[in-house]
Backbone as a chain_set.jsonl record, in Angstrom:
{"seq": "MSEHIEALIKSGKSATISNQHFEVEIRPRVYDHGFTMTKRALNNPLNIIEIRDIRLPLSITQILQAAKEMLNAQYKLSTHATL", "coords": {"N": [[29.737, 1.614, 5.198], [26.404, 0.953, 4.952], [23.992, -0.655, 2.833], [20.822, 0.209, 2.072], [18.283, -1.634, 2.304], [14.934, -2.659, 1.621], [11.649, -3.999, 2.586], [8.812, -5.615, 1.452], [5.896, -7.169, 2.212], [3.757, -9.038, 0.349], [0.665, -10.621, -1.18], [-0.465, -13.078, 1.157], [2.049, -15.329, 1.646], [3.961, -14.353, 0.272], [6.877, -12.46, -0.606], [8.938, -9.561, -1.049], [12.35, -8.09, -1.279], [14.335, -5.304, -1.578], [17.019, -3.536, -2.916], [18.788, -0.504, -3.995], [19.09, -1.467, -6.553], [18.364, -4.085, -7.438], [15.925, -6.474, -6.873], [14.728, -9.098, -5.017], [12.421, -11.677, -5.327], [10.428, -13.576, -2.948], [8.596, -16.395, -2.882], [6.546, -19.024, -1.834], [6.521, -22.238, -2.475], [4.455, -24.215, -4.328], [3.602, -27.012, -4.779], [5.119, -28.416, -3.287], [7.622, -28.244, -0.022], [9.196, -25.315, 0.948], [10.716, -22.705, -0.718], [10.977, -20.19, -3.747], [12.963, -18.179, -4.931], [13.488, -15.209, -6.957], [15.641, -13.22, -8.549], [15.874, -9.616, -9.919], [16.362, -6.97, -12.039], [15.599, -3.725, -10.742], [14.289, -1.992, -12.054], [13.677, -3.232, -14.115], [11.686, -5.673, -14.506], [11.321, -8.142, -16.358], [13.997, -8.801, -16.622], [15.647, -11.3, -15.407], [17.878, -12.11, -13.182], [19.009, -14.117, -11.449], [17.356, -17.675, -10.215], [16.477, -19.41, -7.284], [15.856, -22.367, -6.043], [14.616, -22.927, -3.02], [14.243, -26.08, -1.332], [13.634, -26.988, 1.653], [12.221, -26.48, 4.883], [12.724, -23.896, 5.872], [13.257, -21.42, 8.534], [11.227, -17.974, 8.48], [13.359, -16.139, 9.152], [15.684, -17.555, 8.46], [15.184, -17.569, 5.433], [14.912, -14.674, 4.669], [17.51, -14.1, 5.362], [19.026, -15.713, 3.159], [17.909, -14.544, 1.172], [18.586, -11.93, 1.439], [21.741, -12.283, 1.061], [21.53, -13.102, -1.63], [20.693, -11.025, -2.83], [22.541, -9.204, -2.504], [24.532, -10.441, -3.892], [27.669, -10.531, -6.071], [28.563, -11.018, -9.532], [30.857, -12.889, -11.651], [31.84, -13.154, -14.903], [32.34, -15.831, -16.928], [35.454, -16.631, -18.95], [34.433, -17.823, -21.109], [31.849, -16.86, -21.573], [29.034, -15.569, -22.848], [27.51, -12.055, -23.979]], "CA": [[28.697, 2.209, 4.642], [25.552, -0.001, 4.7], [23.134, -0.374, 2.024], [19.6, 0.484, 2.409], [17.249, -2.73, 1.928], [13.375, -2.408, 1.665], [10.894, -5.21, 2.433], [7.408, -5.555, 1.047], [5.177, -8.144, 2.382], [2.665, -8.971, -0.57], [-0.147, -11.453, -0.61], [-0.136, -14.361, 1.382], [3.509, -15.699, 2.149], [5.458, -13.626, -0.898], [7.37, -11.027, -0.001], [10.094, -8.873, -2.056], [13.206, -7.113, -0.697], [15.243, -4.635, -2.521], [17.921, -2.327, -2.481], [18.747, 0.578, -5.029], [19.652, -1.752, -7.85], [17.877, -5.257, -7.506], [14.979, -6.975, -6.131], [14.534, -10.238, -4.746], [11.061, -11.852, -5.004], [10.229, -14.882, -2.214], [7.414, -17.188, -3.148], [6.254, -20.042, -1.4], [6.613, -23.395, -3.7], [3.096, -24.482, -4.695], [3.314, -28.403, -4.417], [6.442, -28.974, -2.351], [8.053, -27.505, 0.885], [10.548, -24.529, 0.419], [10.727, -21.243, -1.284], [11.483, -19.894, -4.952], [13.521, -16.818, -4.778], [13.869, -14.614, -7.876], [16.474, -11.744, -8.29], [15.717, -8.986, -11.034], [16.943, -5.687, -12.128], [14.866, -3.106, -10.033], [13.541, -1.17, -12.873], [13.229, -4.221, -15.219], [11.188, -6.794, -13.945], [11.912, -8.893, -17.329], [15.569, -9.016, -16.462], [16.012, -12.111, -14.401], [19.468, -12.129, -13.045], [19.075, -15.444, -10.959], [16.501, -18.065, -9.466], [16.992, -20.195, -6.638], [14.774, -23.027, -5.554], [15.082, -23.748, -1.579], [13.184, -27.013, -0.762], [13.812, -27.21, 2.927], [11.512, -25.902, 5.61], [13.578, -23.3, 6.518], [12.47, -20.43, 9.476], [11.502, -16.841, 7.709], [14.896, -15.536, 9.377], [16.61, -18.227, 7.339], [14.764, -17.083, 4.161], [15.517, -13.539, 4.416], [19.025, -14.277, 5.35], [19.281, -16.169, 2.185], [17.494, -13.361, 0.12], [19.612, -10.498, 1.497], [22.692, -12.666, 0.272], [21.047, -13.283, -3.093], [20.386, -9.826, -3.157], [23.838, -8.501, -2.678], [25.69, -11.331, -4.4], [28.326, -10.074, -6.977], [28.653, -12.151, -10.465], [31.998, -12.924, -12.646], [31.327, -13.953, -16.024], [33.806, -16.707, -17.17], [36.188, -16.15, -20.045], [33.405, -18.388, -22.179], [30.364, -16.304, -21.511], [28.584, -14.368, -23.758], [26.306, -10.95, -23.722]], "C": [[27.731, 0.804, 4.405], [24.523, 0.504, 3.533], [21.856, -0.524, 2.465], [18.87, -0.738, 1.756], [15.696, -2.51, 2.347], [12.869, -3.895, 1.693], [9.524, -4.879, 2.254], [6.99, -6.666, 1.166], [3.833, -8.292, 1.198], [1.738, -9.772, -0.293], [0.203, -12.632, -0.205], [1.361, -14.308, 1.939], [4.456, -14.681, 1.375], [5.672, -12.544, -0.126], [8.63, -10.65, -0.938], [10.778, -8.08, -1.3], [13.866, -6.475, -1.905], [16.338, -3.596, -2.114], [18.059, -1.239, -3.798], [19.142, 0.062, -6.471], [18.772, -2.796, -8.291], [16.675, -5.319, -6.479], [14.916, -8.51, -6.115], [12.82, -10.61, -4.214], [10.991, -13.414, -4.31], [8.908, -15.464, -2.389], [7.452, -18.616, -2.576], [6.222, -21.169, -2.487], [5.264, -23.784, -3.3], [2.905, -25.91, -4.167], [4.367, -29.01, -3.635], [6.555, -27.811, -1.091], [9.197, -26.392, 0.21], [9.782, -23.29, -0.288], [11.271, -21.384, -2.862], [11.964, -18.389, -4.65], [14.025, -16.377, -6.43], [14.464, -13.46, -7.774], [16.211, -11.014, -9.864], [16.217, -7.847, -10.982], [15.732, -4.751, -11.527], [13.819, -2.414, -11.321], [13.098, -2.306, -14.358], [12.865, -5.337, -15.184], [11.376, -8.132, -15.088], [13.053, -9.635, -17.31], [15.956, -9.699, -15.533], [17.538, -12.308, -14.105], [19.55, -13.712, -12.418], [17.848, -15.875, -10.396], [16.947, -19.058, -8.898], [15.589, -20.733, -6.033], [15.093, -23.503, -4.122], [13.727, -24.703, -1.11], [13.518, -27.657, 0.53], [12.605, -26.313, 3.458], [12.205, -25.079, 6.414], [12.783, -21.94, 7.362], [12.342, -18.932, 8.302], [12.627, -16.202, 8.203], [15.628, -16.31, 8.609], [16.301, -17.815, 5.959], [15.239, -15.896, 4.003], [16.88, -13.447, 4.558], [19.52, -14.719, 4.02], [18.884, -15.194, 1.128], [18.257, -12.181, -0.039], [21.027, -11.315, 0.99], [22.574, -12.788, -1.227], [21.135, -11.853, -3.517], [21.513, -8.903, -3.223], [25.06, -9.347, -3.264], [26.377, -10.35, -5.817], [28.549, -11.276, -8.016], [30.136, -11.718, -11.25], [31.428, -13.591, -13.739], [32.68, -14.429, -16.573], [34.238, -16.301, -18.553], [35.02, -16.854, -21.313], [32.22, -17.862, -22.286], [30.357, -15.38, -22.507], [27.323, -13.431, -23.533], [25.46, -11.42, -24.743]], "O": [[28.148, -0.202, 3.83], [24.257, 1.684, 3.302], [21.67, -1.415, 3.294], [18.918, -0.761, 0.527], [15.43, -2.174, 3.501], [13.399, -4.818, 1.075], [9.047, -3.916, 2.853], [7.469, -7.491, 0.388], [2.913, -7.488, 1.347], [1.64, -9.934, 0.923], [0.991, -13.328, -0.844], [1.783, -13.351, 2.589], [5.531, -14.282, 1.823], [4.995, -11.914, 0.687], [9.234, -11.552, -1.518], [10.154, -7.299, -0.582], [13.935, -7.002, -3.016], [16.377, -2.976, -1.051], [17.155, -1.353, -4.625], [19.449, 0.815, -7.395], [18.307, -2.665, -9.424], [16.454, -4.537, -5.555], [15.048, -9.13, -7.17], [12.182, -10.154, -3.265], [11.41, -14.376, -4.954], [8.01, -14.781, -1.895], [8.402, -19.34, -2.873], [5.772, -20.762, -3.558], [4.901, -23.722, -2.125], [2.147, -26.088, -3.213], [4.334, -30.219, -3.408], [5.88, -26.783, -1.053], [9.88, -26.603, -0.792], [8.577, -23.048, -0.349], [11.862, -22.392, -3.25], [11.212, -17.564, -4.132], [14.813, -17.089, -7.053], [14.001, -12.607, -7.016], [16.319, -11.702, -10.88], [16.613, -7.494, -9.871], [14.656, -5.162, -11.961], [12.592, -2.484, -11.252], [12.365, -2.058, -15.316], [13.54, -6.195, -15.751], [11.594, -9.213, -14.541], [13.214, -10.761, -17.782], [16.61, -9.133, -14.657], [18.284, -12.698, -15.003], [20.251, -14.494, -13.06], [17.077, -14.995, -10.011], [17.729, -19.787, -9.507], [14.607, -20.085, -5.671], [15.836, -24.479, -4.019], [12.63, -24.324, -0.702], [13.688, -28.876, 0.523], [12.035, -25.526, 2.703], [12.367, -25.38, 7.597], [11.769, -21.47, 6.846], [13.185, -18.786, 7.417], [12.988, -15.416, 7.327], [16.404, -15.661, 7.908], [17.294, -17.701, 5.239], [16.111, -15.831, 3.136], [17.467, -12.656, 3.82], [20.516, -14.104, 3.638], [19.642, -15.084, 0.164], [18.553, -11.561, -1.061], [21.524, -10.531, 0.182], [23.539, -12.564, -1.958], [21.676, -11.579, -4.589], [21.461, -7.899, -3.934], [26.25, -9.048, -3.158], [25.661, -9.588, -6.466], [28.708, -12.412, -7.567], [30.498, -10.555, -11.427], [30.615, -14.504, -13.592], [33.736, -13.805, -16.68], [33.461, -15.678, -19.276], [34.891, -16.253, -22.379], [31.446, -18.359, -23.104], [31.24, -14.64, -22.94], [26.285, -13.854, -23.023], [24.376, -10.875, -24.946]]}, "num_chains": 1, "name": "protein.A"}
């Protein structure tokens, strides 16, 4: 069973990919090479799950692959974590 992923190209080089639960926004870094990827809950854009800075000049295919992996990532809370 594969999960449906949607991609939306925003202004310029920014893009957002999403599934039924989360979205990952991909933005080019302003003062450096690379991208910033931000994972959020789909219906709550203020609920940021994870942010990654990629400071390598990767291809679009490599960036989209990293964003898909981030979109489908599952997390475990440690025994010391609090909610």
